[in-house]
N, C-alpha and C positions, 0 to 999 in steps of 0.2 A: 856342770859349768855352762852348758848350752842353755839350760832353763834359766839360770841366773842372768845370762846375757839378754835373753828375750824379755825377762821381767824388767831389767834395767832399761831396755829400749822402750818398753811400754810406759814405764814411769817417766822417762825423758820426754816422750811425746805428750804425755799428760801434763807435765810441767810446762812444756812449750805452749799448750793450749790454755792452761791456766794463766800464764804470764800474758798471753795475747789477749785474753778476756779482760784482765785487769788493765792492761794498756789501753784497750779500746774504750772501756767504760770511763776510765779516768780522763782520757783525752776528750771525750764528749762532754763530760762534766766541766772540765777546765775551759773548754771553748764556748760554753753556754752560761752556766751559773757562775763560773769563775771570772766572768768578764762583765764589768759594770755597763759597758756600752751595749752589750747584747740585751741585758735586762731593761735598759732604757728603751731600746728599740721595740721590745715586746710590749711595754706599756704604751708607747706612742702608736705603734702600728695597729694595736688592738683597740685603739680609741678609748682606752680605759678612763682617761681624765674626763672626756666629754660624757662617757657613759655614766660615770659617777654623778655628774651634775644632772644628767637626765633622770637618774633614779631619784635624786633629791627632789627634783621638781615634781616627779610623780607622787612622791610621798606627801608633799604639800597639797597636791590636788586631791589625793585620797582623804586627807584630813578635812578638806572642804566638803567632801561628799558624805562624811559620817553624820549620822543623825544628831541633832542638837538636844541638849537637856531641856527639860520642861521649865527650868529656871529662867528668869528674865535675863535677856541678853542686853548688855550695854551697847548702844550704837556707837560705832567708831568709824572714823575715816580710813582706818588701816585694817585691812583684812588679809587673809592668807594668800589670796591671789596677788595682791600688791607686794606682800612679803616675798613671794616667789620671784616676782619680777625684779625686785631690788637685789635679791641674793644672786640671781643668775647674771644680772648686769654687773655686779661688783666682783664676784668670785668667778673667774673664767677658767677654762681648761688650760690656757697658757700659764696662768699664775700657779695653778695646781701642779703642772708639769715642772715649773721652775723650782717649786718647794721640794717635790719628791726627788728630783734629780740632785738637788743640793744635799739632801739627806743621804742618798745613795753614794755620792762622791765621798762624803765624809766617812761613811761606814766602811766602804771598800778600801780607802786609804789606811784606815786603822787596821783592817783585817790583813792587808798585804804588808804591813809593817813600815810603810813610808811615813806614818804619823803615830805619835805616841798615844793619841786618843782621838776618837771621832770628833770632827768639828763641822758643825753646820749651823746656820742661822736662818730661820724662817721669819721674815718680816712681812706681816700682813696689815700694816698700818694704812697703806694706800687703799687697800681693799675695804677696810672698815670705813674710811672716810668716804669712799665712793658709795658704800652701802647706805651711810647716813644721808648723803646728798640725794641719792635715789629715793629714799624713803620720804624725804621732805618734798621732792618733786611729786611723788605719788599722792601725798596728802594734799598738796596744793591743787592738783588736778581734781581730786574728789571734792575739795572745798569749793572750788569755782563752779562745780556742777550743781551745788545746792541752790535752792530758791532763796530769794531775798527775805530777810526777817521782816515780819509784819506786826510783831508785838514787841513791847519793851522787855518782857520777861525772856522771850526767846533770844532777843539780841544780847541780853545780859549773860544768859547761859552760854551762848556761842563765844562771847568775848572772854569769859572766865576759863573755859576749857575748849580751845579750838579743835583739839583732836576728836572730841565728841560733839562737835557742833551739829545742830539740827537745821541751821539755816545760815545764809551768808550775811555776816554783819559788816564789820570793817575789813580792811585788807588783812590777809592772813599774816600773822607775825612769824615769818619763816625763820628769822634769826633766833627767836626765842625757842621755837620747836627744835631747831638744830642743836641749840645749846642743851636743851633737855635730853635729847637723844645722846649727845656726847656724855652728859653726866651719868645717864643710865647705863650706857654700854661701856664707856671708857673709865668711868669713875671707880672708886674703891668698891669692890664687891661686884662690879659689873661683869658681863660676859667676856668682854674684851679688855679687862683691866690691864693685861699685858698684851702688847701688839707684836711681840717677838717671841719666838720659841727656839731654844738652843739645845745642844746635847746635854747641858747641865740641868735642864728642866725635866728630863726623862729619868725619873728616879724609881728605885725598887727597894723593897724591904730586904735587909741583909739576911733575914731568916727565911726568905722565900726563894724557891728554885726558879720561878718564872715571874714575869711582870704581874704585879697585883696592885690594884688601885684601892684607895681608901674608900670603902663603902659605908663606913660608920658615920653617923651624924654627930658632928662635933658638939652640937648643942645638947644632945641627949646623952652622949657618952664621951665627954671631953678627955677623960683619963686614957681611954683606949686610943683615941685619935692622937693624943700627944705622945704616947709611948710608941705608936707606930711611926709617927713622923720623926721621932728621935732615932729610929733604926734605919731610916731611909738613906740611901747613898745613890749617887749617879750610877747608871747602869753599867758603865764600863769599868767601874771600880768594885763591882760586886765580885765576891770570891769565885763564882761560877763563870760569869760573863767575861771577866778579865782574862780568862784562859782561852777564849774563843779564837783570838788572832793566832795563837800558837798552834791550835788544832787545825785551823784553816790552812796555814802555811805548810804544815806537815802533810795534810791531805793532798795538797797540790803536788807533792813530791811522789805520790803513789804512782804517778805517770811513769817516772823513771824506774821505780821498783818493778812494775810490770814489764818494762823493756828489758831489764836485767834478767828477770826470771825467764822470759821467753828466749833470750839469747843463750843462757846457760842450758836450757832444755834443748835448744837446737844443736848446740855443740856436742852435747852428750849423745843425742840421737844419731848424729852423723858418725861419730866414732864407735858407737855400739852396734850399728847396723852391719850387715855382712860386707857392705862396701859403702864408700862415701856417697857414691851416686845413688844407691838405694836409700840411704838415710836421708839425703836431700830430697829425693822423690817423695818419701813419706811426709816430710815437712810440707811439700807442695800440696799434698792431698789434705793435710790438716788445715792449711790456709783456705782451700776451697770449701771444706766442711764448715769452718768458722764463718766464712762469708755467707754461705747459705743460711746458717743459723741466724746471722745478723739480719739478713733480709726477711726471713720468716718472723723474727722478733719485731721488726719494724711494721710488718703487715698486721701482726696481732695487736701491737700497740695502737695502730691507726684505727682498726675496727673496734678495739676496746674503748678508745676515746669517743668514737661515734656513738657507741651504745651508751656510754656514761653520759654524754651530752644529751642524748635523747631522753634518758631516764630523768635527768635533772630538769630538763626543759618542760617535762610533763607536770612538774610540781609548781606550786604557787610561790616559788622563791624568786621574787623580782630581782633582788640584789645579785643572786647567783647567776641568773640568766643573763642579765644585762651587763654585769661587770666581770665576774669570774670566768665565765665560759669563753668569751672572746679572747681573753688573756691566755687561758689554758690552750686554746686552739692555736694561737700564734706560737706559743712555746713548743707545743708538740710538733708543729710543722717544721720548725728549725731543727729540732732534735732528730726527727725522722729523715730529713734531707741529709743531715750530717752523717747519720748512721748508714744511709744508702751510699754515700760517697765512700766511706771507709770500707763498706762491704764490697763495693765495686773494685777498689784498689786491691784488697786482699784476694779477691777472685782473679783479677788479672795477673797478679804476682804468682799465685798458686798455679794457674794454668800454664804460665810461662815456664815455671820450674818443672812441671810435669812433662812438658814438651821437650825441654832441653835435656832432661835426664832419661829420655826414652831409650830403652835397651835396643841397640842396633846390631848386636853381635849374633843375633839368631838368624843368620843368613842361610839360605838353602844350600844343601850339599851339591857339588857339581855333578851333573848327569854324565854317565859313561857314553862314549861315542860308540855307535854301532860298528861291529867288526873288530872292536878292540880285544886283545887277547884276554881270556878269562884266567883267573888264578888257577893253577894246577891243583887238582883234587888229590888228596893223599889217599 
């Protein structure tokens, strides 16, 4: 019977530690990944939006530095450097932040059950218009820098195709160039044929488990492309993705499950111990142990992140270095700080319990006074 009682006490303390671990882990997850405002702050504080634009500009500059083919190059008033200037002027970090936060708000509202479906709208019509205006300005600057035409043939060529002008003829037809850019970019089949993107534009094949994009050429394989398009549904109606909100909401309740498990383990440990004070004291030591493990885990996570950051930074992955690593560092910083706060609270509570349950009954036996009568020997 004594063995069974000890085994029950050990299992109760193990149950308490397990529930405490579940409670701590789920609390950290709920307070970080479970909050859209925290995710927004990570993206903003890590300067992710500006870093993305900087990477894009670096890529355009790298394209300029690549060796040209031996084929004849057509002279044009538009080059990659001007394209980069126009892109960075039209598409700003502020606009990117507005778009991403709009998507996050819509997704989290759907996950938390406050909306039946995700709802977001990304409208980049103003940015496209600004890009076209900037491109026209760039072309005009290049055109005005050309020398005056000194032959009729050169003048005629420049008038027929101002974008590839070799000399300055008449005034640059900016309205015509702007209209041509509008037709090329915003017209049917253009890059920006649609200037808005909503949740219903994000579609997935019903037979796929993850997002998959149509990589087949509709001209060479129209049958396959048509069949795949017929199977596509918006992502939140996909059989797998439609269950995500339910899973998400259930996962957030794990916090309470850990609390209940730790409470049951604590009650059993107190009643199975030799005394309630000893049982409570054992719980105090478990809290201290858990706090020390949490602190050590945070230290290991911090050094592991530094090692990972150094390993990735040594590679030639520009996108990872400039975009992902600042975001990951910002995320880990908040997680480690939150873990340290929880560990400190557990340590304080555990030490307090140990002090309050200290055994004070082991008092010294009173000393006999000198000259006091000795007990009679038999």
